[in-house]
ROFIVO-307378 format. One record per residue: residue in one letter; y, z, x of N, C-alpha, C in turn. Coordinates in steps of 0.1 Angstrom, whole numbers, plus 5000, padded with zeros to 4 digits. Each point is the difference from the previous one (the first is absolute). Example, Ala and Ser with C-alpha at 12.3 -4.5 7.8 and 13.67 -1.06 7.14 Angstrom:
BEGIN
R  residuo   nc2   nc3   nc1  cac2  cac3  cac1   cc2   cc3   cc1
R        A  4943  5078  5132  5012  5000  4991  5012  5000  5009
R        S  5011  4993  4996  5011  5000  5009  5011  5008  4992
***
This chain:
BEGIN
R  residuo   nc2   nc3   nc1  cac2  cac3  cac1   cc2   cc3   cc1
R        M  5773  4489  3397  4993  5002  4985  5015  5000  4991
R        H  4994  4991  4988  5015  5002  4993  4996  5012  4990
R        N  5010  5003  4995  5004  5011  4991  4999  4990  4981
R        V  4990  4998  5001  4995  4990  4982  5005  5011  4986
R        E  5005  5000  4992  4999  5006  4990  4999  4986  4987
R        I  4999  5009  4988  4997  4987  4992  4999  5010  4985
R        Y  5013  4996  4993  5000  5010  4984  4990  4984  4991
R        T  4994  5005  4992  4994  4992  4993  4997  5005  4987
R        S  4995  4990  4987  4995  5006  4985  4989  4997  5003
R        D  4992  5003  4990  4988  4996  4995  4996  4984  4994
R        G  5011  4998  4994  4999  4987  4993  5007  4991  5007
R        C  5004  4999  5013  5011  4993  5008  4991  4990  5008
R        G  5000  4990  4999  4990  4985  5010  5006  5000  5012
R        F  5013  5003  5001  5008  4998  5013  4995  5010  5004
R        C  4998  5006  4996  4995  5016  5012  4987  4998  5004
R        H  4991  4996  4988  4988  4998  5008  5000  4992  5014
R        M  5007  4985  4998  5000  4995  5009  5003  5004  5010
R        A  5013  5006  5001  5001  5004  5010  4989  5017  5008
R        K  4993  5003  4991  4990  5012  5007  4995  4989  5006
R        D  4992  4988  4993  4989  4993  5004  5004  4994  5017
R        F  5013  4998  4999  5008  4992  5014  4998  5010  5011
R        F  5001  5012  4998  5003  5010  5009  4985  5003  5003
R        E  4991  5004  4993  4985  5000  5000  4993  4989  5013
R        E  5004  4985  4994  4999  4993  5006  5001  4995  5014
R        N  5012  5006  5000  5006  5002  5017  4999  5011  5007
R        N  4992  5013  4993  4998  5011  5007  5012  5006  5005
R        I  5006  5002  4989  5014  5009  4996  4999  5012  4994
R        K  5001  5008  5014  5003  5014  4986  5012  5003  4993
R        Y  5000  5005  4984  5010  5003  4993  5000  5011  4993
R        T  5008  5003  4997  5002  5013  4991  5004  4998  4988
R        E  4991  4999  4988  5004  4993  4989  5005  5015  4985
R        H  5009  4998  4996  5008  5009  4992  4996  4994  4983
R        N  4994  5001  4997  4998  4990  4985  5007  5011  4986
R        I  5011  4992  4997  5004  5006  4990  4997  5005  4991
R        S  4985  4993  4993  4991  5000  4987  4997  5010  5000
R        K  4995  5011  5016  4988  5009  4996  5013  5013  5004
R        D  5012  4993  5004  5007  5016  5013  5017  4999  4991
R        M  5005  5011  4995  5012  5004  4997  5006  4999  5010
R        Q  4998  5003  5008  5008  5008  5015  5003  4984  5005
R        S  4989  4989  5000  5001  4988  5009  5012  4990  4990
R        R  4999  5004  4986  5006  4993  4991  5020  5007  5003
R        R  4998  5011  4998  5019  5005  5007  5004  4996  5012
R        E  4992  4995  5010  5002  5001  5017  5004  4982  4993
R        L  4997  4996  4999  4999  4983  4994  5016  5000  4993
R        M  4999  5008  4988  5010  4998  4995  5014  5003  5009
R        K  5000  5009  5005  5007  5011  5013  5007  4992  5007
R        K  4992  4990  5007  4998  4986  5008  5014  4990  4990
R        G  4999  5002  4986  5004  4989  4996  4994  4990  4996
R        Y  4990  5000  5002  4990  4991  4991  4993  5002  4988
R        M  4995  4994  4992  4993  5000  4987  4991  4990  4998
R        S  4995  4994  5007  4984  4990  5006  4997  4999  5010
R        V  4989  4991  5001  4991  5002  5010  4990  4987  4999
R        P  4996  4997  5018  4999  5010  5011  5016  5000  5005
R        L  5002  5016  5005  5008  5001  5010  4992  5000  5015
R        I  5003  4993  5012  4991  5004  5009  5009  5003  5015
R        I  4999  5008  5000  5008  5009  5013  4997  4997  5012
R        I  5000  4995  5010  4995  4997  5016  5010  5006  5009
R        D  4996  5008  5005  5008  5006  5008  5017  5008  4999
R        G  5000  5001  4988  5013  5001  4989  5006  4991  4998
R        E  4994  4988  4997  5007  4986  4998  4996  4998  4986
R        E  5008  5000  4992  4992  4999  4978  5002  4981  4998
R        I  4986  5003  4997  4998  4984  4995  4995  5005  4984
R        L  5010  4992  4992  4996  5001  4988  4994  4990  4992
R        G  4984  4999  4994  4995  4987  4999  4993  4998  5016
R        F  4987  4991  4995  4990  4999  5011  5005  4983  5008
R        E  5006  5003  5008  5013  4985  5009  4988  5007  5010
R        K  4987  4987  5001  4990  4998  5012  5006  4997  5014
R        E  5011  4995  5000  5007  4993  5011  5005  5013  5005
R        R  5006  5001  4995  5009  5014  5000  4996  5013  5008
R        V  4988  5003  4989  4988  5010  5006  4996  4997  5014
R        E  4994  4988  5002  4992  4995  5013  5010  5001  5008
R        K  5015  4994  4999  5004  5003  5013  5004  5011  5008
R        L  5007  5010  4988  4994  5016  5005  4994  5006  5003
R        L  4991  4994  4995  4981  5004  5013  4996  4997  5008
R        G  5011  4987  5004  4994  4992  5011  4988  4991  4998
R        L  4995  4996  4991  4991  4999  4997  5000  4977  5003
***
């Protein structure tokens, strides 16, 4: 099983697309919503990012929802 995390915000369309993709493919993930959790916002900024979605799969960071790259990392 892969370790999948995603940093999101409430108004982010690509975040919703990524979460829908994970749910459609039965991929378990941990969500860090920067709109609701200031600690998640600080973590995102500490990683050097100011925008979402940030998807982390087994330690590899992907800024934005690059479906093909996500599929490759997940072996789909």
